[in-house]
C-alpha positions in Angstrom: 286.5 -11.6 15.9 283.5 -12.9 17.9 280.8 -10.2 18.4 280.3 -9.2 22.0 277.0 -9.8 23.7 274.9 -7.0 25.2 275.7 -8.4 28.7 279.4 -8.3 28.0 279.2 -4.7 26.7 277.1 -3.6 29.7 279.6 -5.4 32.0 282.4 -3.3 30.5 280.4 -0.2 31.2 279.8 -1.2 34.9 283.3 -2.5 35.6 284.3 0.9 37.2 282.0 0.1 40.1 284.1 -2.8 41.5 287.3 -0.8 40.8 286.0 2.3 42.6 285.0 0.3 45.7 288.5 -1.3 45.9 290.3 2.0 45.3 288.2 3.9 47.9 288.9 1.1 50.5 292.7 1.4 49.8 292.6 5.2 49.9 290.9 5.1 53.3 293.2 2.2 54.4 290.3 -0.1 55.3 292.4 -3.3 55.2 295.1 -2.4 57.7 292.9 -2.2 60.8 291.0 -5.3 59.7 294.1 -7.4 59.3 294.2 -10.0 62.0 291.1 -8.8 63.9 287.4 -8.8 63.7 285.6 -5.5 63.8 282.0 -4.1 63.5 281.3 -1.5 60.9 281.0 1.0 63.7 284.5 0.1 65.0 286.0 0.5 61.5 284.3 3.9 61.1 285.6 5.0 64.4 289.2 3.8 63.5 289.1 5.6 60.1 287.1 8.7 61.1 284.4 7.9 58.4 280.6 8.0 58.4 279.2 4.8 60.0 276.4 4.2 57.5 278.6 4.8 54.5 281.3 2.7 56.0 278.8 -0.2 56.4 277.8 0.0 52.8 281.4 0.0 51.6 282.3 -3.0 53.9 279.4 -5.0 52.7 280.5 -4.4 49.0 284.0 -5.4 49.9 282.6 -8.6 51.5 280.5 -9.3 48.4 283.7 -8.9 46.3 285.4 -11.5 48.4 287.9 -9.1 49.9 286.5 -9.3 53.4 284.8 -11.9 55.4 281.5 -11.0 57.2 280.1 -13.1 60.0 277.5 -12.2 62.7 277.6 -8.6 61.5 281.3 -8.2 61.9 284.1 -8.0 59.4 287.6 -9.5 59.1 290.3 -9.3 56.4 291.6 -12.8 55.5 295.3 -13.2 56.1 296.1 -13.8 52.4 294.2 -10.6 51.4 295.8 -8.6 54.2 299.2 -9.6 53.0 298.3 -7.9 49.7 296.3 -4.9 50.8 297.4 -3.8 54.3 299.7 -0.9 53.8 302.4 -2.2 56.2 302.5 -5.7 54.7 305.8 -6.5 53.0 304.3 -7.7 49.7 301.4 -5.2 49.6 300.1 -4.0 46.3 298.5 -1.0 48.1 301.1 1.4 46.6 300.2 0.4 43.1 296.5 0.8 43.9 297.2 4.3 45.4 298.8 5.1 42.0 295.6 3.9 40.4 293.7 6.4 42.6 295.7 9.2 40.9 295.0 7.6 37.5 291.3 7.7 38.2 291.4 11.5 38.4 293.1 11.7 35.0 291.0 9.1 33.3 287.8 10.9 34.4 288.8 13.6 31.9 289.2 11.2 29.0 286.1 12.4 27.1 287.3 16.0 27.1 290.9 14.8 26.3 289.7 13.1 23.2 287.6 16.1 22.2 290.5 18.6 22.6 293.6 16.5 22.2 295.1 18.1 25.3 296.0 16.0 28.4 294.0 16.2 31.6 294.7 19.2 33.7 297.7 18.8 36.0 297.0 18.5 39.7 297.9 21.1 42.2 301.6 21.1 43.4 300.9 19.4 46.7 298.8 16.7 45.0 301.4 16.3 42.3 304.1 15.6 44.9 301.8 13.0 46.6 301.1 11.4 43.3 304.8 11.2 42.5 305.5 9.5 45.8 302.7 7.0 45.1 304.0 6.4 41.6 307.6 5.7 42.9 306.2 3.3 45.5 304.0 1.7 42.9 306.8 1.1 40.4 308.8 -0.6 43.1 305.9 -2.8 44.1 305.4 -3.9 40.5 309.0 -4.3 39.6 310.4 -6.0 42.7 308.9 -9.4 42.0 310.0 -9.6 38.4 313.3 -7.6 38.3 315.5 -10.7 38.7 313.7 -12.4 35.7 314.2 -9.3 33.6 317.9 -9.1 34.5 318.3 -12.8 33.6 316.7 -12.2 30.2 319.0 -9.2 29.6 322.2 -11.0 30.8 324.6 -8.4 32.2 327.5 -10.3 30.7 330.9 -8.7 31.3 329.5 -5.2 31.8 331.3 -3.2 34.5 329.5 0.2 34.5 325.7 0.2 34.4 323.5 3.3 33.9 319.9 3.3 35.1 318.2 6.2 33.3 315.2 7.4 35.2 315.9 4.6 37.6 313.3 5.7 40.2 313.9 4.0 43.6 316.6 1.7 42.1 314.7 -1.6 41.9 316.5 -2.6 38.7 319.8 -1.1 39.8 319.6 -3.4 42.8 318.7 -6.4 40.7 321.6 -5.8 38.2 324.0 -5.4 41.1 322.8 -8.7 42.7 323.3 -10.5 39.4 326.8 -9.2 38.8 329.1 -8.6 41.9 331.7 -6.7 39.9 329.2 -4.2 38.4 329.0 -0.6 39.6 326.0 1.5 38.8 324.9 5.1 38.1 321.3 5.9 38.9 320.0 9.1 37.2 316.7 10.7 38.1 315.1 13.9 39.4 316.5 15.3 42.7 313.5 14.3 44.9 313.5 10.8 43.4 317.3 10.4 43.9 316.8 10.9 47.7 314.2 8.1 47.7 316.6 5.8 45.8 319.5 6.7 48.1 317.4 5.7 51.2 316.2 2.5 49.7 319.5 1.3 48.3 321.3 2.2 51.5 318.8 0.0 53.4 319.4 -2.7 50.8 323.2 -2.5 51.5 324.3 -1.7 47.9 324.5 2.1 48.0 328.3 2.0 48.1 328.3 0.5 44.6 326.0 3.2 43.2 326.7 6.8 42.1 323.5 8.9 42.5 323.2 11.6 39.9 320.4 14.1 40.0 319.1 15.7 36.9 316.4 16.0 34.2 317.1 13.9 31.1 314.9 16.3 29.1 317.4 19.1 29.8 320.6 17.6 31.1 323.3 15.4 29.6 323.8 11.9 31.1 327.1 10.9 32.8 329.4 9.0 30.5 331.7 6.0 30.6 329.1 3.2 30.8 329.0 -0.1 28.9 325.4 -1.1 29.7 322.3 1.2 30.1 318.7 0.5 31.0 315.8 2.7 30.0 312.9 1.1 31.8 309.3 2.2 31.5 310.2 5.6 30.1 309.7 5.7 26.3 305.9 5.5 26.7 305.8 9.0 28.4 307.6 10.6 25.4 306.7 11.4 21.8 308.8 9.7 19.1 310.9 12.9 18.7 311.6 13.0 22.4 312.6 9.4 22.4 315.2 10.0 19.6 316.6 12.9 21.7 316.8 10.7 24.8 318.3 7.7 22.9 321.0 10.1 21.5 321.9 11.2 25.0 322.2 7.6 26.1 324.3 6.7 23.1 326.7 9.5 24.1 326.8 8.1 27.7 327.8 4.6 26.5 331.3 3.6 25.4 331.8 2.2 21.9 330.3 -1.2 21.8 328.0 -0.4 24.7 324.6 -1.8 25.0 321.2 -0.2 25.7 318.2 -2.2 26.9 314.7 -0.6 26.5 312.0 -2.1 28.7 308.5 -1.1 27.8 305.3 -2.2 26.1 306.2 -3.5 22.6 303.0 -3.3 20.5 301.9 -5.2 17.4 302.2 -3.3 14.1 298.5 -2.3 14.3 298.8 -1.2 17.9 295.9 -3.4 19.1 298.0 -6.1 21.0 298.8 -6.6 23.8 295.6 -5.2 25.3 297.5 -3.8 28.3 299.6 -1.8 26.0 296.6 -0.4 24.1 295.0 0.6 27.3 298.3 2.1 28.5 298.4 4.3 25.4 295.1 5.8 26.7 296.8 6.4 30.0 299.5 8.3 28.2 296.9 10.2 26.2 295.3 11.6 29.4 298.6 12.1 31.2 301.2 13.4 28.7 301.5 15.8 25.8 302.8 13.2 23.4 303.3 9.9 25.1 302.2 6.6 23.5 303.1 2.9 23.3 305.2 1.8 20.4 305.7 -1.1 18.1 309.1 -2.8 17.7 309.5 -1.2 14.3 308.9 2.3 15.7 311.3 1.7 18.6 314.0 0.4 16.2 313.6 3.4 13.9 314.1 5.8 16.8 317.1 3.9 18.1 318.7 3.8 14.6 317.9 7.5 14.1 319.9 8.1 17.3 322.9 6.2 16.0 322.4 2.7 17.5 322.9 -0.5 15.6 322.1 -4.2 15.8 318.7 -3.5 17.2 316.6 -6.6 18.1 313.6 -7.6 20.1 315.1 -9.5 23.0 311.8 -10.4 24.6 308.1 -10.0 23.8 305.6 -9.8 26.6 301.9 -9.2 27.3 302.8 -6.7 30.0 305.4 -4.0 30.2 308.3 -6.4 30.0 309.0 -6.2 26.3 312.8 -5.9 25.9 314.6 -4.2 23.0 318.4 -4.4 22.7 320.6 -2.0 20.8 324.4 -1.4 20.5 326.6 1.6 20.1 328.8 0.8 17.0 332.2 -0.3 18.1 333.8 2.4 15.9 331.7 5.2 17.5 
């Protein structure tokens, strides 16, 4: 491994500055009023209800980062940037960045978390609800562009009953239904999330092929009779013991011969690769009691402990698109 220079190390220490400028701009919704129009800093401050001097400093930093154009003392958001950062843009990544705002609060407690081993303090109930809504929107923003490719890698085959465990707003449910016209789906998630999924899938025109089941998979059993199940971006929030319990519930919800797909980070045996997965393990450290990212061997062991067989790594990935496949024994 090549030794890092002092400049590189200091750069890592200062990286939060650019991140915080962007997150504050998204939190204040700076990019929406600047999409398609030129405004002075005073105009932007008036539109946002912010301090004029502070707004000028922020806008200058955004221009220095290349996120805004500045000419003759006025600012404008380039069209390509507005498409990504204005909140009302169809392909906006603003929901994911709003989720990062919530993560910022947790990560600020990392030093004390490492000292104590306990996660960061939970936010107040109202903030927790706002954070959950931001999280659901963020997961859809991230998943929508890649859901079809994930489904293609899985291959629904001849499955007729699909179970999306912790399916959030139904991004993957929709993608599986699009890939297999004869498939019907069950989406299982918490009651407030189910309502979000119901609205989104109704707007997408596929709600008539979906059974929406509200529940908590930590406490409740899952509806049965399925031949394909997806557990997407869930195992990292659990301890290994919690995952075995959840895998066992899913096995019971699948028919003999049924297949489970686990989508998540799949780490190297020493847990240092991929980098995104190693950093995400820190995210779980500050945000959960026992969450982590897992190697294929660890995922396989949990699945086998829960009664699954024929476990294999279907797809490795640098991001959270690692795919692990497992089957309920045909004689189960």
